[in-house]
Structures are given as structure tokens and as C-alpha cells.
C-alpha positions in Angstrom: 137.0 177.7 124.6 135.8 177.1 128.2 132.3 176.1 126.8 133.9 173.4 124.6 136.1 172.2 127.5 133.0 171.9 129.7 131.2 169.9 127.1 134.1 167.5 126.7 134.3 166.9 130.5 130.6 166.4 130.8 130.6 163.7 127.9 133.6 161.9 129.6 131.7 161.9 133.0 128.6 160.5 131.4 130.5 157.8 129.7 132.3 156.8 133.0 129.1 156.7 134.9 127.5 154.5 132.1 130.5 152.1 132.2 130.4 151.7 135.9 126.7 150.9 135.8 127.3 148.3 133.0 129.9 146.6 135.1 127.7 146.5 138.1 124.8 144.9 136.1 126.5 142.0 134.5 124.0 139.7 132.7 125.5 136.6 134.3 125.0 137.8 137.8 122.3 136.0 139.7 120.9 137.2 143.0 121.0 134.6 145.7 117.6 133.2 146.8 116.6 133.7 150.4 116.6 130.7 152.9 112.9 130.0 153.5 111.6 129.0 156.9 109.0 126.1 156.5 108.2 125.2 160.0 109.1 125.9 163.7 107.1 125.1 166.8 108.4 128.3 168.5 109.7 131.5 167.0 111.3 134.4 168.9 112.3 137.7 167.6 114.5 139.6 170.2 116.6 142.7 169.4 119.1 141.5 172.0 120.0 138.6 169.7 120.7 140.9 166.8 118.9 142.8 164.1 116.5 140.6 162.2 117.7 137.5 164.0 115.0 134.8 164.6 115.4 132.1 167.3 113.6 128.8 166.3 112.9 125.9 168.5 111.1 122.5 167.7 110.8 120.7 164.4 112.5 123.4 162.5 112.6 123.1 158.7 114.1 125.1 156.0 114.2 125.2 152.2 116.8 126.7 150.0 116.5 126.0 146.3 116.9 122.1 146.0 118.0 121.7 149.6 115.9 120.8 152.6 117.3 121.2 156.1 115.8 120.0 159.4 117.0 120.4 163.1 115.8 120.7 166.6 116.7 124.4 166.9 118.2 127.2 164.9 119.1 130.9 164.6 118.1 132.4 161.2 119.9 135.5 160.3 117.8 137.3 157.6 120.2 140.1 156.7 123.1 137.8 156.0 120.8 135.0 154.5 122.5 132.4 156.8 121.7 130.2 159.7 123.1 128.1 162.6 121.4 124.8 163.3 121.6 122.6 166.3 120.8 118.9 167.3 119.8 116.2 164.9 120.7 118.3 161.9 119.6 116.7 158.6 120.3 118.0 155.1 118.7 116.5 152.0 119.8 117.4 148.5 118.0 115.8 145.5 117.2 112.2 145.8 120.6 110.8 146.7 122.6 113.0 149.2 121.7 112.9 152.9 123.9 114.6 155.5 123.6 114.3 159.3 125.4 116.0 162.2 125.2 117.8 165.5 125.8 121.4 164.4 125.6 123.3 161.1 126.6 126.7 159.8 125.0 127.5 156.5 125.6 130.4 154.2 122.8 130.9 151.7 124.6 133.5 149.6 127.6 131.2 149.0 125.6 127.9 149.4 128.2 126.5 151.7 127.5 124.2 154.6 129.8 123.3 157.5 128.7 120.4 159.5 130.4 119.3 162.8 130.0 116.6 165.3 129.2 113.0 164.5 128.9 113.8 160.8 127.5 111.3 158.4 127.1 111.6 154.6 125.1 109.0 152.9 125.1 108.7 149.1 123.3 105.6 147.9 125.7 102.7 148.8 128.4 104.8 150.3 128.6 106.2 153.8 131.1 108.9 155.0 131.9 109.4 158.7 134.0 112.3 160.0 134.1 115.0 162.7 133.9 118.0 160.3 132.6 118.1 156.7 132.5 121.1 154.4 129.9 120.8 151.6 129.5 123.1 148.5 125.9 122.7 147.6 126.3 124.3 144.1 129.1 122.0 143.1 128.0 119.0 145.1 131.5 118.8 146.7 132.2 117.5 150.2 135.6 117.8 151.8 137.2 116.8 155.1 140.7 117.3 156.5 140.5 116.0 160.0 140.3 112.3 159.1 137.3 110.3 157.7 136.1 106.9 156.6 134.0 105.7 153.7 132.1 102.4 153.9 130.7 100.8 150.6 127.8 98.6 151.3 128.1 97.0 147.9 131.2 95.1 148.4 132.3 95.8 152.0 135.2 98.3 151.0 136.4 100.5 153.8 138.6 103.5 153.0 140.2 105.7 155.5 142.3 108.9 155.0 143.4 112.2 156.7 142.0 114.3 153.8 139.1 113.4 151.6 137.0 115.0 148.8 133.8 113.7 147.3 132.3 114.9 144.0 128.7 113.9 144.0 128.1 114.7 140.4 130.9 112.5 139.0 130.5 110.0 141.9 134.3 110.2 142.6 136.3 110.2 145.9 139.8 111.6 146.3 141.9 110.7 149.2 145.2 112.1 150.5 147.5 111.3 153.5 147.5 108.0 155.3 145.2 106.3 152.7 144.2 102.8 153.5 141.7 100.6 151.5 140.5 97.4 153.2 138.8 94.8 151.2 137.9 91.2 152.3 140.6 90.0 149.8 143.4 92.7 150.2 144.6 95.7 152.1 146.1 98.7 150.1 148.0 101.7 151.5 148.9 104.8 149.6 149.4 108.5 150.0 147.0 109.3 147.2 144.0 107.4 145.9 140.9 108.1 143.6 137.9 105.9 144.0 135.1 105.6 141.6 131.9 104.5 143.4 130.2 103.6 140.1 132.5 100.8 139.0 134.1 100.3 142.4 137.6 100.8 141.1 140.5 102.4 142.9 143.1 104.5 141.0 146.5 105.1 142.7 149.6 107.1 141.9 153.1 106.2 142.8 154.6 103.2 144.6 152.4 101.6 147.3 152.3 98.3 149.3 149.5 95.9 148.3 148.7 93.1 150.7 146.8 90.4 148.7 145.9 87.2 150.3 148.7 87.5 152.9 151.3 88.1 150.1 153.0 91.5 149.7 153.1 93.1 146.3 154.6 96.5 145.4 153.3 98.5 142.5 156.1 100.4 140.8 154.0 102.8 138.7 150.6 104.3 138.6 147.7 102.1 137.8 144.3 100.7 138.8 143.0 97.9 140.8 139.3 96.8 140.9 137.8 96.4 144.4 137.1 92.6 143.8 139.9 90.5 142.5 
């Protein structure tokens, strides 16, 4: 009797261990790639800075998958696959997204970048300026919540808001709180606005004042308005 009970318990334990190993090794799991150091004029490894921490100065350059990163100086944290970059920070992704700022925190495992200080994001004909910008490298999504401005060089549109989201893959901007769109022919204010950078069209929800050629119009329902009338 005890022998049969032991065999049953052993079988259950084996199935449990196998199940746990199966959960830990999901087919869809992908190990994050390491941030690669391409160049630095000066490299310092000092245990006082932390374990596996590298201090880099002068013409610093990194590569992480399809992202290139340049700065004047940086700390590279090998164990956490992250870095802090300082002064003249420049991020390039693909052939369309360029981001500039004074300071950057980058998490290579999550592929998240937080840029602060004189932040500028340039995507073809559109330029975003703000004090702080969060950028999801995987999703190509940039967000700010401290106020920002976008300028379109194609038709001189200027959009400002407290909160903004930019989806680089769909070329869409979403704005919230104190939204204002200024065009040479009109000024539009709203609390929520979606802006398509491809066809230069603004989509708004709810009532808003629209000042067109010095005449006030009020939209009663949701609708769209092209940037050039």
C-alpha cells in the first residue's frame, strides 16, 4: 500500500515540475537584446560606480536593434541592460524618427526611453517640442503630459496641448486638455483632438469654438475639419 502511494506521489511531483518548466519556457518569449556600445573616446570601469557599470565620455554611440543613440557622456549598466545619457542626446529610429534632448534614461529590456530637457522630436514634416517625452521604441509611441507643441512645416499648422500622444506607425497625434490648433486661416480650441499628419486633417469630439476668418462658429457635434479651408 505504501509502495503504491509513493509511486503516485512521485508521478504527481514529476508532472508538477514538468508543468512549471513548460510555463517558464513559453514559445512566444523573446530574450531582450543587449545594448551595444559602438564608440566612446574614454571608458572607465570603477567598482565605486557599481557592479558592471561603465562610465563613457566623448562621442558616445550605442546601438539597440533598429535604434541608434548618440551623446556626449553616459553610464552603461550592463546587468540591467540600461543607460543614462547626457548632453546633446540624439536618438535615431529607422529613416523617419529623430529625437533630441539634454538627458535620457533608456531601459533596453522594456525598450522605453525617457528624454528630458529641451526635447525635440522630428518626424518628416512635423516637429514636437516639450520638456519631457516618453517614447516606447517597440510601439513607436511618444507621449508627453507637461505641455507640448507640434509644428507642421507642410501648411504652418501649430498645435499645442497639455497632454499629447504620437503614434508613429499610423502617423496620428492625439491631444488632450487645453488643445489649440492655429492655422493661417483659423484658430480652433478643444479639449480633445486627433490629428492625422498624412492628410493634414483634424478630428474633434464635442462642442468647440472655431474662429474662422474673424468669425466665430460653434460646432455642436463631433466632426472633422481639414487644415486648409
